[in-house]
N, C-alpha and C positions, 0 to 999 in steps of 0.2 A: 471942647475937646474932651474925649473920654480918657481917663487915666488908665494906663496899661496895668497898673498894680491892681485895679479892681477887676478888669475883664480878662486878663491873661490866665489866671487860675480857673476861671469859669469856663473859658474856651478850652482849656486843657481837659476839663471834665467832659465837655461835649465831644471833643476829639476822641477820648477814651471810649465813650458810649458808641459813637458811630463806628469806630474800628471794631469794637466788640460785636456789633450787629453784622458787619461785613464778614467777620470771621465765623460767626455763628451760622450764617447761611451756608457756608462751605461745609461745616461740620454736619448740619442737618441734611444737606444734599448727599453727602457721602454715606452717612450712616442710615438715614431714613428715607432717602429718595425724594425729599421735599425741600426746596423746589426741585422738580425733576430736571436733571442735567444728564444728557445722553452719555457723556464720558464717565459718569459715576454709576451707571446702571448695574453692572455686574461685578461689583467689588466683593472680594472674599473678606470674611470677618477679620482675619489677622494679616491682611495685606498691608503693605506700607501706606497705601492711600487711606485705608480704614483706620489705621493707627493715627495717621495725621488728622483724620476726621474726629477722632476722640480728643486729641489735643485741641482742635478748633472748637469743638462743642463745649468742652469744659472751660478752656481758656477764654472763649468768647463770652460765656456766661459770667465768668469771674470779672472780666473787663467791664461788661455792662453794669454789673453791680458795684464795681470799684472795690472788690474784695480781694485781698492779697495781690494788689495790682503790680507791685514791683517784682515779686518772684514770678508771677504768671506772665508778665510782659517779657521778662528775661528769657524764660523758657520758650515763649512764642517767637521771640527774636531768633533764637537758635533753630526753631522749627522752620522758619521762613528762610534762613540761610541754607539749611539743609535742602529745602524744597528747590531753591535756586540752583544749588550745585548739583543736585541729583537730576532734576528735570530740565532745567533751562540751559545751564552752562555747557553741557555736551553739544547742544545745538549751535550756540554762538556765545562768545564772551560778552557780546553786546545785548543787554536786556531788550532793546527795541527790536532786535532780530529774532529773539528766542521767546518772545512773549513773557519775559521774566520781570517786566516792569513792576507788577503788583507785588511779587515776592520780595524784590529788593526794597521797594517803598515800605512795605509792612515790616520787613526786617529792621530797618533803621528807625522807623517810627516806634516800634515796640521797644527797641533799645533805648530810645529817648524816654519812653514811659517808665522803663525800669529804673531810671534815675530820677525822673520828675515826679513820679507817683501818680495817683489818680485824681488829684485836684480836690477842691472843697466839696464837690457834690459826689461823694463816694462813701461807701460803707467804711472804708479805711479811715477817712476823716471823721466820720461819726463815732467810730470806736475810740479814736484818740481823744475826743472831747469828753468822754465819760470818765 
């Protein structure tokens, strides 16, 4: 049996990186058109979607690196809550009916990261050791 105390922090670090990569792809698609997503083709520079893309690009990068994980995750949790209430909630209160599942899931996972931190495999942890 593998002790939870050994693997739980490491899996937290892996979760942080995977979430950062997911978020980064949305920021890249919105701001740079890669990967190409039809609904992000004609975004204006200072539109709400583009500003969200800036949060996702910077926040996703910070999460991947595990740098300033707690404040970045807290801000991203708020962004995902706003995304849900602006884009999905008007369609339906039920995320399954409004395609808001990802926004809700990311909101609460980022909220968790804002309390749990980035885990042992992060720049935050490396800076604490110095």
